[in-house]
SENU-617930 format. One line per field, with one value per residue (C-alpha): residue in one letter; residue number from 1; x, y, z. Coordinates in nm, 3 decimals, always signed. Layout:
<atoms>
res <- A, ...
n <- NUM, ...
east <- X, ...
north <- Y, ...
up <- Z, ...
</atoms>
This chain:
<atoms>
res <- M, A, A, E, D, A, F, Y, L, K, V, G, D, H, V, R, F, S, K, T, V, A, E, S, D, V, Y, L, F, A, G, I, T, G, D, L, A, P, V, H, T, N, Q, Q, Y, M, S, Q, S, F, Y, G, Q, R, I, V, H, G, V, L, V, M, G, F, M, S, T, T, S, S, M, M, V, A, R, I, S, G, E, E, D, G, E, V, P, V, S, L, G, Y, D, R, V, R, F, V, K, A, A, L, M, G, D, T, V, T, V, D, Y, E, I, T, E, V, D, R, E, R, R, R, T, M, A, A, V, V, A, R, N, Q, H, G, E, T, L, A, V, A, Q, H, I, L, K, W, V, R, R, G
n <- 1, 2, 3, 4, 5, 6, 7, 8, 9, 10, 11, 12, 13, 14, 15, 16, 17, 18, 19, 20, 21, 22, 23, 24, 25, 26, 27, 28, 29, 30, 31, 32, 33, 34, 35, 36, 37, 38, 39, 40, 41, 42, 43, 44, 45, 46, 47, 48, 49, 50, 51, 52, 53, 54, 55, 56, 57, 58, 59, 60, 61, 62, 63, 64, 65, 66, 67, 68, 69, 70, 71, 72, 73, 74, 75, 76, 77, 78, 79, 80, 81, 82, 83, 84, 85, 86, 87, 88, 89, 90, 91, 92, 93, 94, 95, 96, 97, 98, 99, 100, 101, 102, 103, 104, 105, 106, 107, 108, 109, 110, 111, 112, 113, 114, 115, 116, 117, 118, 119, 120, 121, 122, 123, 124, 125, 126, 127, 128, 129, 130, 131, 132, 133, 134, 135, 136, 137, 138, 139, 140, 141, 142, 143, 144, 145, 146, 147, 148
east <- +0.400, +0.346, +0.028, -0.031, -0.359, -0.241, -0.224, -0.087, -0.432, -0.763, -1.129, -1.224, -0.882, -0.956, -0.781, -0.916, -0.778, -0.928, -0.838, -1.004, -0.976, -0.834, -0.851, -0.475, -0.519, -0.756, -0.531, -0.216, -0.397, -0.530, -0.178, -0.021, -0.283, -0.363, -0.734, -0.825, -1.194, -1.409, -1.613, -1.295, -1.133, -1.394, -1.608, -1.814, -1.895, -2.005, -2.182, -2.505, -2.479, -2.660, -2.357, -2.324, -1.945, -1.648, -1.627, -1.327, -1.187, -1.334, -0.991, -0.847, -1.096, -0.973, -0.622, -0.736, -0.863, -0.515, -0.373, -0.577, -0.448, -0.093, -0.181, -0.309, +0.010, +0.221, +0.056, +0.219, +0.538, +0.832, +0.611, +0.601, +0.725, +0.923, +0.624, +0.534, +0.177, +0.080, -0.248, -0.441, -0.680, -1.028, -1.352, -1.707, -1.594, -1.887, -1.891, -2.214, -2.197, -1.957, -1.691, -1.674, -1.377, -1.364, -1.521, -1.346, -1.321, -1.288, -1.205, -1.263, -1.081, -1.185, -1.070, -1.376, -1.218, -0.890, -0.805, -0.492, -0.471, -0.470, -0.263, -0.519, -0.729, -1.039, -1.142, -1.453, -1.354, -1.594, -1.531, -1.767, -1.787, -1.811, -2.189, -2.152, -2.275, -2.119, -1.905, -1.750, -1.732, -1.505, -1.364, -0.985, -0.773, -0.426, -0.212, +0.097, +0.372, +0.705, +1.013, +1.290
north <- +0.263, +0.401, +0.606, +0.869, +0.709, +0.346, +0.113, -0.238, -0.393, -0.273, -0.343, -0.664, -0.834, -1.199, -1.526, -1.875, -2.173, -2.522, -2.832, -3.159, -3.202, -3.542, -3.714, -3.665, -3.286, -3.283, -3.503, -3.308, -2.983, -3.132, -3.241, -2.906, -2.702, -2.947, -2.924, -3.291, -3.222, -3.531, -3.343, -3.357, -3.683, -3.931, -4.092, -4.296, -3.984, -3.795, -4.083, -4.014, -3.636, -3.407, -3.434, -3.813, -3.782, -3.581, -3.218, -3.017, -2.752, -2.414, -2.262, -2.503, -2.358, -2.014, -2.136, -2.184, -1.824, -1.719, -1.909, -1.690, -1.377, -1.498, -1.578, -1.222, -1.077, -1.306, -1.150, -0.817, -0.945, -0.737, -0.443, -0.295, +0.062, +0.043, -0.115, -0.464, -0.599, -0.761, -0.904, -0.698, -0.988, -1.104, -0.931, -1.064, -1.428, -1.668, -2.046, -2.095, -2.470, -2.739, -2.869, -3.248, -3.473, -3.540, -3.204, -2.998, -2.650, -2.362, -2.016, -1.698, -1.382, -1.057, -0.703, -0.493, -0.169, +0.020, +0.285, +0.458, +0.703, +0.429, +0.201, -0.082, -0.310, -0.499, -0.828, -1.044, -1.403, -1.692, -2.065, -2.308, -2.685, -2.889, -2.839, -2.459, -2.434, -2.155, -2.287, -1.967, -1.596, -1.317, -0.978, -0.961, -0.651, -0.608, -0.317, -0.184, -0.084, +0.081, -0.138, -0.082
up <- -2.337, -2.683, -2.647, -2.379, -2.275, -2.304, -2.008, -1.982, -2.013, -2.152, -2.084, -2.261, -2.241, -2.166, -2.082, -2.018, -1.827, -1.819, -1.618, -1.528, -1.152, -1.065, -0.729, -0.701, -0.738, -0.440, -0.225, -0.311, -0.228, +0.098, +0.193, +0.110, +0.297, +0.576, +0.487, +0.518, +0.586, +0.517, +0.255, +0.042, +0.154, +0.280, +0.011, +0.259, +0.460, +0.147, -0.030, +0.159, +0.127, -0.115, -0.346, -0.330, -0.350, -0.230, -0.339, -0.455, -0.220, -0.311, -0.258, -0.516, -0.764, -0.653, -0.730, -1.089, -1.076, -0.968, -1.265, -1.500, -1.329, -1.389, -1.750, -1.797, -1.648, -1.870, -2.177, -2.093, -1.932, -2.044, -2.139, -1.788, -1.772, -1.448, -1.274, -1.158, -1.147, -0.816, -0.694, -0.440, -0.396, -0.477, -0.382, -0.392, -0.396, -0.406, -0.436, -0.628, -0.693, -0.576, -0.810, -0.808, -0.873, -1.244, -1.334, -1.598, -1.452, -1.696, -1.565, -1.764, -1.656, -1.823, -1.753, -1.670, -1.550, -1.581, -1.323, -1.452, -1.162, -0.900, -1.130, -1.107, -1.319, -1.214, -1.367, -1.357, -1.287, -1.344, -1.298, -1.473, -1.501, -1.821, -1.824, -1.826, -1.467, -1.264, -0.980, -0.846, -0.920, -0.801, -0.884, -0.904, -0.857, -1.010, -0.893, -1.068, -0.824, -0.894, -0.928, -0.675
</atoms>
């Protein structure tokens, strides 16, 4: 790193990922995870529910959050100084509103804190639908660990 006080990322660094969730995405995810709950896979069951249709797995939306973390790491790839960034996980995860099949989910990932001593960054992660409604929120922690 060039400057003494520099770190790989800085407060305010931001990435965005957007994807329209297709029925096939939900069924592939259900098959991979084994989560075939009727709220995700049975239209008749959900047609009379509050939602009126099947809902997207919350953890699939979290997968999109993970995509943004990887996008952030890719921005600095090759600049690591003998360290590798790894995810320590997500805190304060909340599913605020259900994502529905056909929704376009947009995830914003923004660095909110840099802790050089602990070799960590914290990020605010927010998933919204095409109407700007918040679907999910979380705080993500990246940790830099020594190579080898």
